[in-house]
All heavy atoms as an XYZ file, in Angstrom:
871
protein
N     119.226    114.289    112.481
C     118.910    112.942    112.884
C     117.645    112.528    112.128
O     116.623    113.159    112.230
C     118.679    112.911    114.397
C     118.188    111.564    114.873
S     117.811    111.545    116.627
C     119.447    111.376    117.260
N     117.726    111.464    111.350
C     116.568    110.983    110.601
C     115.856    109.903    111.403
O     116.450    108.959    111.848
C     117.026    110.422    109.260
C     115.887    110.343    108.289
C     116.388    110.354    106.898
C     115.260    110.857    106.058
N     115.626    111.327    104.808
N     114.567    110.079    111.578
C     113.767    109.205    112.424
C     112.583    108.705    111.615
O     112.061    109.386    110.764
C     113.243    109.969    113.647
C     114.407    110.596    114.427
C     112.413    109.094    114.550
C     115.403    109.629    114.967
N     112.134    107.518    111.927
C     110.969    106.951    111.262
C     109.865    106.749    112.284
O     110.113    106.276    113.391
C     111.330    105.634    110.552
C     112.349    105.912    109.463
C     110.095    104.982    109.979
C     112.834    104.703    108.737
N     108.657    107.081    111.910
C     107.505    106.992    112.805
C     106.374    106.261    112.099
O     106.116    106.483    110.931
C     107.079    108.407    113.185
C     105.802    108.478    113.934
N     105.644    107.905    115.178
C     104.623    109.052    113.645
C     104.413    108.142    115.597
N     103.778    108.841    114.674
N     105.699    105.377    112.794
C     104.626    104.577    112.217
C     103.306    105.314    112.169
O     102.925    105.968    113.109
C     104.405    103.303    113.052
C     105.539    102.315    113.096
C     105.158    101.155    113.994
C     105.843    101.808    111.710
N     102.592    105.170    111.050
C     101.222    105.652    110.939
C     100.251    104.527    111.245
O      99.189    104.742    111.795
C     100.937    106.171    109.532
C     101.585    107.479    109.213
C     100.998    108.093    107.968
C     101.513    107.446    106.721
N     101.172    108.153    105.486
N     100.556    103.312    110.812
C      99.652    102.170    111.006
C     100.453    100.876    110.925
O     101.679    100.903    110.854
C      98.540    102.198    109.969
C      99.006    102.310    108.540
C      97.837    102.531    107.602
C      98.337    102.856    106.213
N      97.280    103.167    105.296
N      99.795     99.756    110.902
C     100.474     98.459    110.871
C     101.298     98.286    109.605
O     100.936     98.782    108.543
C      99.458     97.317    110.970
C      98.813     97.253    112.330
O      99.382     97.711    113.316
N      97.627     96.706    112.385
N     102.367     97.548    109.740
C     103.280     97.310    108.626
C     102.995     95.993    107.942
O     102.574     95.027    108.569
C     104.724     97.295    109.130
C     105.218     98.564    109.788
C     106.625     98.332    110.331
C     105.209     99.722    108.824
N     103.284     95.951    106.624
C     103.208     94.694    105.889
C     104.513     93.929    106.047
O     104.541     92.717    106.088
C     102.957     94.986    104.401
C     101.544     95.450    104.154
C     101.324     95.956    102.755
N     101.683     94.984    101.732
C     101.574     95.226    100.432
N     101.107     96.375    100.002
N     101.913     94.318     99.553
N     105.632     94.655    106.115
C     106.950     94.053    106.295
C     107.317     94.267    107.756
O     107.640     95.373    108.161
C     107.967     94.713    105.375
C     109.357     94.137    105.504
C     109.662     92.929    104.910
C     110.348     94.798    106.199
C     110.946     92.391    105.027
C     111.623     94.252    106.313
C     111.902     93.046    105.721
O     113.164     92.520    105.834
N     107.241     93.224    108.555
C     107.386     93.391    110.001
C     108.698     92.865    110.569
O     108.769     92.500    111.722
C     106.200     92.736    110.720
C     106.122     91.235    110.466
O     106.959     90.723    109.699
O     105.249     90.594    111.043
N     109.741     92.863    109.765
C     111.029     92.369    110.256
C     111.822     93.465    110.976
O     112.868     93.209    111.532
C     111.823     91.793    109.089
C     111.198     90.509    108.562
C     112.098     89.804    107.613
C     111.639     88.483    107.142
N     110.270     88.218    106.966
N     111.329     94.694    110.927
C     111.975     95.802    111.624
C     111.073     96.276    112.758
O     109.873     96.169    112.685
C     112.243     96.973    110.670
C     113.160     96.635    109.552
N     114.495     96.399    109.719
C     112.924     96.475    108.228
C     115.043     96.105    108.560
N     114.117     96.152    107.641
N     111.695     96.822    113.777
C     110.943     97.400    114.870
C     111.162     98.913    114.821
O     112.299     99.384    114.812
C     111.432     96.846    116.242
C     110.732     97.547    117.382
C     111.215     95.342    116.293
N     110.078     99.646    114.756
C     110.136    101.094    114.721
C     109.488    101.636    115.993
O     108.431    101.177    116.405
C     109.395    101.649    113.504
C     109.979    101.220    112.195
C     109.367    100.245    111.416
C     111.167    101.789    111.734
C     109.905     99.857    110.215
C     111.712    101.390    110.537
C     111.090    100.421    109.770
O     111.625    100.039    108.583
N     110.124    102.637    116.569
C     109.550    103.270    117.756
C     108.453    104.237    117.345
O     108.575    104.929    116.343
C     110.628    104.025    118.532
C     111.769    103.203    119.095
C     112.762    104.089    119.809
C     111.262    102.113    120.022
N     107.404    104.310    118.157
C     106.345    105.276    117.907
C     106.792    106.649    118.409
O     107.720    106.765    119.220
C     105.050    104.836    118.583
C     104.517    103.566    117.955
C     103.138    103.261    118.437
C     102.656    102.007    117.704
N     101.248    101.831    117.762
N     106.125    107.667    117.913
C     106.488    109.051    118.195
C     106.631    109.327    119.693
O     107.614    109.897    120.135
C     105.434    109.984    117.574
C     105.774    111.433    117.668
C     106.565    112.043    116.706
C     105.295    112.217    118.726
C     106.880    113.385    116.792
C     105.603    113.550    118.814
C     106.377    114.141    117.844
O     106.700    115.467    117.928
N     105.634    108.904    120.465
C     105.660    109.190    121.905
C     106.851    108.535    122.606
O     107.388    109.066    123.584
C     104.339    108.819    122.581
C     103.952    107.357    122.395
O     104.498    106.690    121.504
O     103.074    106.882    123.163
N     107.300    107.382    122.106
C     108.478    106.738    122.689
C     109.750    107.547    122.399
O     110.617    107.669    123.269
C     108.617    105.306    122.138
C     109.721    104.513    122.771
C     109.503    104.304    124.274
C     110.574    103.449    124.865
N     110.462    103.313    126.312
N     109.844    108.097    121.184
C     110.986    108.956    120.864
C     111.011    110.172    121.784
O     112.068    110.548    122.302
C     110.946    109.400    119.399
C     111.443    108.352    118.462
C     110.715    107.624    117.568
C     112.790    107.890    118.330
N     111.523    106.744    116.889
C     112.810    106.890    117.331
C     113.994    108.223    118.952
C     113.968    106.228    116.945
C     115.155    107.565    118.566
C     115.128    106.580    117.577
N     109.843    110.782    121.988
C     109.763    111.961    122.860
C     110.206    111.593    124.272
O     110.968    112.326    124.912
C     108.329    112.540    122.866
C     107.898    112.954    121.443
C     108.213    113.704    123.848
C     108.828    113.916    120.748
N     109.760    110.444    124.745
C     110.166    109.970    126.073
C     111.681    109.791    126.151
O     112.324    110.207    127.116
C     109.456    108.650    126.372
C     109.787    108.047    127.710
C     109.126    106.687    127.902
O     108.022    106.457    127.368
O     109.742    105.839    128.586
N     112.274    109.186    125.120
C     113.728    108.981    125.100
C     114.484    110.302    125.045
O     115.509    110.478    125.706
C     114.128    108.097    123.920
C     113.723    106.634    124.030
C     113.958    105.906    122.701
C     114.477    105.949    125.163
N     113.973    111.229    124.244
C     114.610    112.558    124.183
C     114.579    113.216    125.562
O     115.581    113.748    126.024
C     113.905    113.455    123.172
C     114.087    113.024    121.732
C     113.192    113.452    120.769
C     115.134    112.215    121.332
C     113.333    113.074    119.441
C     115.297    111.829    120.001
C     114.394    112.266    119.066
N     113.429    113.171    126.211
C     113.284    113.780    127.540
C     114.216    113.127    128.558
O     114.866    113.805    129.349
C     111.838    113.717    128.024
C     110.938    114.645    127.235
O     111.378    115.647    126.691
N     109.660    114.309    127.173
N     114.296    111.808    128.540
C     115.165    111.076    129.466
C     116.639    111.429    129.277
O     117.431    111.346    130.206
C     114.981    109.561    129.297
C     113.708    108.974    129.876
C     113.566    107.503    129.461
C     113.714    109.081    131.406
N     117.001    111.804    128.054
C     118.383    112.099    127.729
C     118.675    113.590    127.638
O     119.716    113.995    127.133
C     118.784    111.396    126.436
C     118.891    109.898    126.650
O     119.861    109.424    127.236
N     117.878    109.163    126.228
N     117.748    114.401    128.119
C     117.965    115.847    128.165
C     118.010    116.496    126.789
O     118.759    117.457    126.593
N     117.232    116.007    125.859
C     117.204    116.577    124.513
C     115.912    117.334    124.293
O     114.831    116.881    124.697
C     117.345    115.473    123.462
C     118.647    114.682    123.509
C     118.552    113.466    122.607
C     119.816    115.555    123.126
N     116.028    118.470    123.646
C     114.868    119.296    123.317
C     114.726    119.372    121.801
O     115.712    119.550    121.080
C     115.080    120.707    123.889
C     114.010    121.688    123.544
C     114.349    123.090    124.026
O     115.350    123.269    124.747
O     113.613    124.003    123.653
N     113.500    119.207    121.312
C     113.259    119.329    119.866
C     113.169    120.810    119.530
O     112.316    121.529    120.041
C     111.954    118.604    119.455
C     112.053    117.116    119.752
C     111.654    118.844    117.977
C     110.775    116.341    119.524
N     114.055    121.261    118.656
C     114.081    122.640    118.199
C     113.196    122.788    116.951
O     112.478    123.765    116.788
C     115.517    123.104    117.872
C     116.419    122.943    119.101
C     115.532    124.532    117.355
C     115.979    123.724    120.309
N     113.267    121.793    116.068
C     112.470    121.814    114.841
C     112.191    120.386    114.400
O     112.964    119.471    114.712
C     113.185    122.593    113.732
C     112.267    122.973    112.594
O     111.057    122.787    112.660
N     112.837    123.522    111.534
N     111.089    120.228    113.672
C     110.677    118.908    113.199
C     110.172    119.074    111.772
O     109.324    119.913    111.493
C     109.562    118.409    114.113
C     108.970    117.093    113.720
C     107.901    116.657    114.715
O     108.269    116.023    115.713
O     106.732    116.977    114.492
N     110.719    118.266    110.851
C     110.310    118.321    109.453
C     109.771    116.949    109.051
O     110.458    115.939    109.186
C     111.487    118.700    108.538
C     112.055    120.060    108.940
C     111.050    118.710    107.067
C     113.377    120.393    108.267
N     108.531    116.925    108.568
C     107.925    115.690    108.089
C     108.299    115.460    106.636
O     108.358    116.377    105.841
C     106.397    115.768    108.199
C     105.817    115.933    109.590
C     104.310    116.105    109.495
C     106.156    114.737    110.445
N     108.514    114.201    106.287
C     108.822    113.829    104.912
C     107.626    113.101    104.315
O     106.987    112.291    104.982
C     110.048    112.927    104.873
O     110.297    112.493    103.556
N     107.344    113.357    103.063
C     106.248    112.692    102.366
C     106.758    111.407    101.733
O     107.596    111.446    100.827
C     105.678    113.629    101.292
C     104.534    113.025    100.508
O     104.074    111.932    100.873
O     104.112    113.661     99.542
N     106.254    110.256    102.187
C     106.688    108.965    101.652
C     106.403    108.810    100.181
O     107.097    108.086     99.463
N     105.387    109.497     99.668
C     105.043    109.411     98.239
C     106.079    110.104     97.367
O     106.177    109.842     96.183
C     103.669    110.032     97.980
C     102.544    109.415     98.772
C     102.100    108.124     98.177
C     100.881    107.599     98.932
N     100.605    106.243     98.687
N     106.860    110.992     97.955
C     107.859    111.760     97.220
C     108.856    110.854     96.491
O     109.352    111.191     95.427
C     108.603    112.677     98.203
C     109.620    113.577     97.602
C     110.229    114.454     98.686
C     111.254    115.381     98.142
N     111.843    116.240     99.161
N     109.132    109.704     97.068
C     110.130    108.798     96.514
C     109.510    107.644     95.731
O     110.197    106.688     95.394
C     111.010    108.254     97.636
C     111.717    109.333     98.401
C     111.262    109.734     99.641
C     112.814    109.981     97.860
C     111.899    110.747    100.333
C     113.460    110.986     98.539
C     113.011    111.380     99.783
N     108.233    107.740     95.407
C     107.551    106.607     94.766
C     108.127    106.268     93.396
O     108.190    105.106     93.023
C     106.044    106.838     94.687
O     105.754    107.929     93.866
N     108.576    107.272     92.622
C     109.141    106.960     91.312
C     110.470    106.219     91.442
O     110.741    105.280     90.683
C     109.315    108.228     90.471
O     110.195    109.130     91.104
N     111.265    106.590     92.418
C     112.534    105.893     92.673
C     112.250    104.477     93.161
O     112.863    103.509     92.711
C     113.383    106.653     93.697
C     113.826    107.990     93.130
C     114.598    105.832     94.147
C     114.421    108.929     94.138
N     111.286    104.349     94.079
C     110.924    103.028     94.592
C     110.374    102.129     93.485
O     110.682    100.937     93.438
C     109.887    103.159     95.702
C     110.467    103.796     96.956
O     111.655    103.728     97.206
N     109.616    104.428     97.739
N     109.582    102.714     92.595
C     109.020    101.931     91.487
C     110.135    101.418     90.573
O     110.146    100.244     90.199
C     108.033    102.770     90.680
C     107.390    102.035     89.560
C     106.392    102.900     88.798
C     105.805    102.089     87.660
N     104.907    102.865     86.830
N     111.084    102.274     90.240
C     112.205    101.859     89.387
C     113.027    100.769     90.069
O     113.351     99.747     89.452
C     113.101    103.055     89.067
C     114.376    102.725     88.288
C     114.054    102.125     86.927
C     115.239    103.977     88.127
N     113.339    100.960     91.346
C     114.108     99.943     92.080
C     113.371     98.606     92.116
O     113.989     97.549     91.938
C     114.399    100.412     93.500
C     115.480    101.461     93.542
O     116.280    101.606     92.622
N     115.498    102.229     94.618
N     112.075     98.649     92.331
C     111.277     97.420     92.360
C     111.297     96.723     91.011
O     111.439     95.491     90.945
C     109.830     97.734     92.799
O     109.878     98.295     94.115
C     108.979     96.482     92.809
N     111.181     97.492     89.948
C     111.235     96.907     88.598
C     112.588     96.244     88.344
O     112.651     95.133     87.801
C     110.974     97.990     87.541
C     109.538     98.442     87.500
C     109.336     99.663     86.607
O     110.298    100.137     85.959
O     108.191    100.152     86.553
N     113.671     96.910     88.722
C     115.014     96.353     88.517
C     115.233     95.101     89.362
O     115.814     94.119     88.892
C     116.073     97.409     88.827
C     116.109     98.602     87.869
C     117.050     99.676     88.400
C     116.528     98.170     86.473
N     114.775     95.123     90.592
C     114.917     93.960     91.465
C     114.112     92.787     90.917
O     114.586     91.651     90.876
C     114.491     94.315     92.908
C     115.563     95.210     93.543
C     114.262     93.067     93.754
C     115.150     95.850     94.848
N     112.885     93.060     90.471
C     112.037     92.007     89.903
C     112.649     91.396     88.652
O     112.645     90.181     88.463
C     110.646     92.556     89.590
O     110.004     92.965     90.763
N     113.197     92.272     87.800
C     113.832     91.794     86.565
C     115.029     90.893     86.892
O     115.186     89.809     86.315
C     114.296     92.979     85.722
C     114.969     92.581     84.437
C     115.430     93.801     83.654
C     116.188     93.349     82.421
N     116.849     94.433     81.742
N     115.852     91.338     87.823
C     117.015     90.536     88.204
C     116.599     89.217     88.842
O     117.218     88.169     88.593
C     117.911     91.334     89.149
C     119.192     90.604     89.529
C     120.057     90.331     88.313
N     121.274     89.660     88.729
C     121.903     88.760     88.031
N     121.450     88.413     86.819
N     122.992     88.190     88.479
N     115.569     89.250     89.656
C     115.074     88.024     90.274
C     114.616     87.029     89.204
O     114.885     85.828     89.318
C     113.925     88.327     91.237
N     113.958     87.512     88.161
C     113.523     86.622     87.072
C     114.734     86.008     86.365
O     114.736     84.820     86.031
C     112.651     87.385     86.069
C     111.287     87.754     86.612
C     110.472     86.561     87.058
O     110.483     85.508     86.363
O     109.828     86.653     88.128
N     115.764     86.793     86.138
C     116.992     86.279     85.530
C     117.622     85.186     86.391
O     118.052     84.151     85.890
C     118.014     87.414     85.318
C     117.579     88.464     84.316
C     118.459     89.703     84.341
O     119.406     89.783     85.155
O     118.200     90.600     83.541
N     117.659     85.442     87.687
C     118.260     84.473     88.603
C     117.423     83.202     88.718
O     117.963     82.110     88.871
C     118.468     85.112     89.985
C     119.564     86.178     90.023
C     119.518     86.931     91.349
C     120.931     85.574     89.775
N     116.108     83.348     88.631
C     115.241     82.160     88.687
C     115.459     81.273     87.465
O     115.401     80.048     87.573
C     113.764     82.574     88.776
C     113.389     83.091     90.152
C     111.904     83.224     90.367
C     111.238     84.178     89.441
N     109.813     84.442     89.768
N     115.742     81.876     86.320
C     116.053     81.081     85.124
C     117.370     80.340     85.302
O     117.509     79.179     84.909
C     116.116     81.976     83.894
C     114.763     82.428     83.406
C     114.858     83.300     82.158
O     115.846     83.161     81.404
O     113.939     84.105     81.960
N     118.338     81.019     85.895
C     119.663     80.426     86.069
C     119.680     79.408     87.210
O     120.389     78.399     87.145
C     120.681     81.538     86.347
C     122.109     81.100     86.315
C     123.063     82.286     86.367
C     124.486     81.818     86.291
N     125.422     82.932     86.287
N     118.910     79.688     88.274
C     118.879     78.821     89.465
C     117.420     78.505     89.820
O     116.892     79.013     90.825
C     119.558     79.506     90.654
C     120.949     79.976     90.394
C     121.207     81.332     90.148
C     122.019     79.091     90.381
C     122.505     81.787     89.896
C     123.311     79.533     90.128
C     123.546     80.869     89.889
O     124.819     81.312     89.648
N     116.754     77.693     89.040
C     115.322     77.424     89.282
C     115.037     76.816     90.656
O     113.955     77.037     91.210
C     114.935     76.463     88.158
C     116.192     75.983     87.546
C     117.266     76.948     87.899
N     115.992     76.133     91.216
C     115.783     75.525     92.530
C     115.685     76.590     93.648
O     115.247     76.287     94.755
C     116.900     74.512     92.847
C     118.261     75.105     93.107
C     119.088     75.479     91.853
O     118.558     75.409     90.726
O     120.262     75.851     92.027
N     116.092     77.825     93.329
C     116.041     78.913     94.320
C     114.901     79.892     94.028
O     114.871     81.000     94.594
C     117.380     79.652     94.338
C     118.597     78.827     94.765
C     119.871     79.635     94.643
C     118.408     78.298     96.177
N     113.968     79.497     93.194
C     112.870     80.398     92.812
C     112.100     80.946     94.003
O     111.751     82.128     94.041
C     111.900     79.674     91.859
O     112.485     79.513     90.605
N     111.832     80.087     94.974
C     111.086     80.531     96.146
C     111.854     81.630     96.874
O     111.263     82.634     97.311
C     110.792     79.333     97.091
C     110.227     79.812     98.422
C     109.846     78.364     96.418
N     113.140     81.478     97.003
C     113.979     82.479     97.665
C     113.872     83.829     96.946
O     113.676     84.873     97.583
C     115.438     82.005     97.693
C     116.458     82.973     98.261
C     116.295     83.107     99.762
C     117.850     82.502     97.917
N     113.994     83.814     95.616
C     113.946     85.055     94.851
C     112.547     85.680     94.912
O     112.413     86.903     95.030
C     114.373     84.825     93.401
C     115.786     84.322     93.291
C     116.075     83.168     92.564
C     116.840     84.959     93.921
C     117.370     82.700     92.467
C     118.135     84.500     93.827
C     118.416     83.358     93.095
N     111.510     84.836     94.842
C     110.137     85.348     94.947
C     109.904     86.013     96.299
O     109.284     87.072     96.395
C     109.116     84.232     94.740
C     109.033     83.779     93.306
O     109.398     84.497     92.370
N     108.569     82.563     93.100
N     110.396     85.364     97.358
C     110.251     85.928     98.706
C     110.984     87.246     98.853
O     110.482     88.187     99.480
C     110.724     84.947     99.769
C     109.782     83.779     99.949
O     108.626     83.833     99.562
N     110.284     82.702    100.538
N     112.167     87.347     98.258
C     112.929     88.586     98.325
C     112.167     89.727     97.661
O     112.060     90.824     98.215
C     114.311     88.407     97.681
C     115.138     89.667     97.790
C     115.851     89.934     98.940
C     115.176     90.591     96.755
C     116.593     91.106     99.070
C     115.900     91.760     96.876
C     116.614     92.014     98.020
O     117.330     93.164     98.142
N     111.641     89.463     96.474
C     110.872     90.488     95.758
C     109.653     90.902     96.585
O     109.355     92.096     96.714
C     110.469     90.006     94.348
C     109.484     90.970     93.697
C     111.706     89.835     93.456
N     108.938     89.937     97.146
C     107.754     90.245     97.944
C     108.110     91.083     99.157
O     107.407     92.041     99.505
C     107.028     88.967     98.364
C     105.720     89.227     99.098
C     104.720     89.967     98.245
O     104.377     89.514     97.160
N     104.252     91.121     98.711
N     109.191     90.727     99.849
C     109.606     91.499    101.018
C     110.003     92.917    100.628
O     109.704     93.874    101.357
C     110.752     90.793    101.738
C     110.288     89.563    102.494
C     111.400     88.876    103.264
O     112.552     89.355    103.244
O     111.114     87.862    103.908
N     110.665     93.054     99.487
C     111.016     94.397     99.006
C     109.739     95.199     98.730
O     109.636     96.346     99.147
C     111.874     94.302     97.748
C     112.082     95.635     97.109
N     112.957     96.564     97.611
C     111.481     96.202     96.037
C     112.892     97.660     96.861
N     112.011     97.463     95.900
N     108.780     94.601     98.032
C     107.523     95.294     97.711
C     106.769     95.683     98.994
O     106.216     96.792     99.072
C     106.643     94.428     96.820
C     107.205     94.288     95.415
C     106.447     93.284     94.550
O     105.652     92.483     95.095
O     106.660     93.291     93.326
N     106.758     94.798     99.975
C     106.091     95.109    101.249
C     106.802     96.264    101.957
O     106.142     97.149    102.519
C     106.062     93.876    102.155
C     105.081     92.825    101.669
O     104.246     93.111    100.781
O     105.166     91.678    102.185
N     108.123     96.256    101.935
C     108.886     97.340    102.553
C     108.621     98.672    101.892
O     108.441     99.706    102.557
N     108.559     98.688    100.564
C     108.255     99.907     99.813
C     106.839    100.400    100.139
O     106.628    101.589    100.368
C     108.434     99.684     98.287
C     107.809    100.822     97.497
C     109.897     99.540     97.952
N     105.904     99.463    100.188
C     104.531     99.841    100.528
C     104.490    100.531    101.906
O     103.856    101.573    102.076
C     103.613     98.610    100.530
C     102.205     98.946    100.938
C     101.278     99.380    100.001
C     101.819     98.861    102.270
C      99.981     99.714    100.388
C     100.539     99.205    102.665
C      99.624     99.629    101.723
O      98.350     99.971    102.106
N     105.186     99.941    102.868
C     105.215    100.518    104.211
C     105.840    101.910    104.204
O     105.316    102.826    104.836
C     105.981     99.619    105.167
C     105.243     98.324    105.473
O     104.007     98.277    105.269
O     105.903     97.370    105.909
N     106.952    102.072    103.488
C     107.601    103.382    103.432
C     106.689    104.439    102.831
O     106.713    105.595    103.233
C     108.892    103.296    102.627
C     110.051    102.573    103.308
C     111.199    102.372    102.325
C     110.522    103.345    104.514
N     105.885    104.046    101.852
C     105.032    105.005    101.166
C     103.681    105.196    101.843
O     103.028    106.216    101.620
C     104.813    104.563     99.722
C     106.085    104.657     98.893
C     105.895    104.259     97.442
O     104.768    103.863     97.067
O     106.872    104.326     96.688
N     103.247    104.254    102.678
C     101.883    104.309    103.217
C     101.764    104.222    104.727
O     100.762    104.675    105.274
C     101.041    103.180    102.611
C     100.911    103.337    101.124
O     100.188    104.183    100.646
N     101.639    102.518    100.374
N     102.738    103.643    105.406
C     102.560    103.344    106.830
C     103.575    103.986    107.750
O     103.463    103.863    108.954
C     102.625    101.822    107.048
O     101.661    101.178    106.258
N     104.562    104.657    107.196
C     105.627    105.227    108.010
C     105.758    106.705    107.692
O     105.696    107.099    106.537
C     106.976    104.524    107.735
C     106.896    103.075    108.189
C     108.130    105.241    108.416
C     108.100    102.246    107.833
N     105.897    107.502    108.736
C     106.181    108.924    108.553
C     107.648    109.134    108.910
O     108.069    108.849    110.027
C     105.309    109.797    109.471
C     103.835    109.586    109.175
C     105.682    111.265    109.335
C     102.911    110.249    110.180
N     108.412    109.601    107.947
C     109.821    109.904    108.208
C     109.920    111.349    108.720
O     109.290    112.260    108.180
C     110.652    109.723    106.950
N     110.687    111.525    109.771
C     110.887    112.846    110.371
C     112.362    113.165    110.433
O     113.209    112.274    110.587
C     110.376    112.860    111.822
C     108.905    112.548    112.069
C     108.668    112.421    113.568
C     108.042    113.654    111.507
N     112.667    114.438    110.336
C     114.011    114.927    110.631
C     113.858    115.881    111.793
O     113.061    116.833    111.735
C     114.628    115.634    109.427
O     114.687    114.710    108.330
C     116.034    116.119    109.731
N     114.593    115.614    112.879
C     114.506    116.458    114.058
C     115.814    117.205    114.260
O     116.894    116.637    114.120
C     114.267    115.614    115.321
C     112.853    115.182    115.539
C     111.744    115.957    115.421
C     112.405    113.907    115.953
N     110.631    115.226    115.732
C     111.004    113.961    116.058
C     113.042    112.709    116.249
C     110.233    112.892    116.444
C     112.274    111.629    116.633
C     110.879    111.716    116.733
N     115.697    118.477    114.604
C     116.828    119.249    115.072
C     116.725    119.251    116.586
O     115.725    119.701    117.150
C     116.767    120.692    114.526
C     117.852    121.639    115.030
C     119.257    121.140    114.664
C     117.616    123.046    114.491
N     117.742    118.687    117.235
C     117.718    118.502    118.685
C     118.758    119.382    119.366
O     119.826    119.657    118.803
C     117.976    117.038    119.042
C     117.031    116.000    118.431
C     117.534    114.610    118.728
C     115.626    116.197    118.941
N     118.454    119.776    120.588
C     119.390    120.541    121.397
C     119.575    119.814    122.717
O     118.607    119.399    123.352
C     118.821    121.941    121.646
C     119.638    122.794    122.576
C     118.938    124.120    122.822
C     119.617    124.877    123.933
N     118.842    126.080    124.282
N     120.827    119.656    123.109
C     121.142    119.010    124.390
C     121.006    120.059    125.496
O     121.660    121.110    125.461
C     122.563    118.437    124.352
C     123.025    117.804    125.638
C     122.377    116.469    125.854
C     123.006    115.782    127.053
N     122.239    114.653    127.507
N     120.124    119.788    126.435
C     119.950    120.699    127.577
C     121.070    120.473    128.576
O     121.500    119.344    128.787
C     118.590    120.471    128.242
C     117.450    120.849    127.332
O     117.538    121.839    126.593
N     116.401    120.068    127.353
N     121.497    121.544    129.199
C     122.613    121.429    130.161
C     122.109    121.171    131.550
O     121.041    121.336    131.938
C     123.444    122.718    130.156
C     124.129    122.916    128.829
C     124.966    124.155    128.843
C     125.633    124.289    127.478
N     126.536    125.360    127.412
């Protein structure tokens, strides 16, 4: 089960992420026990994120030339993508939990 946990405030706030203690509360309420927990380093994917951002930005520029009346839309999309990447690399801790259902 892949879970996301917040370290600090987000720049891209269109998603709601549960904090660690809320996940623990939900696991307890549902009779789940954490057997193992693995933290993921958000910086690990920075080269992939950088490439994706470059490709998205390039495509947005192409589309702005073709559809100049939609420039604001394309600019906003690129900014939201960049904010989301920043959050993934700096403000969110991704966890993988191995859970056991208690009887």
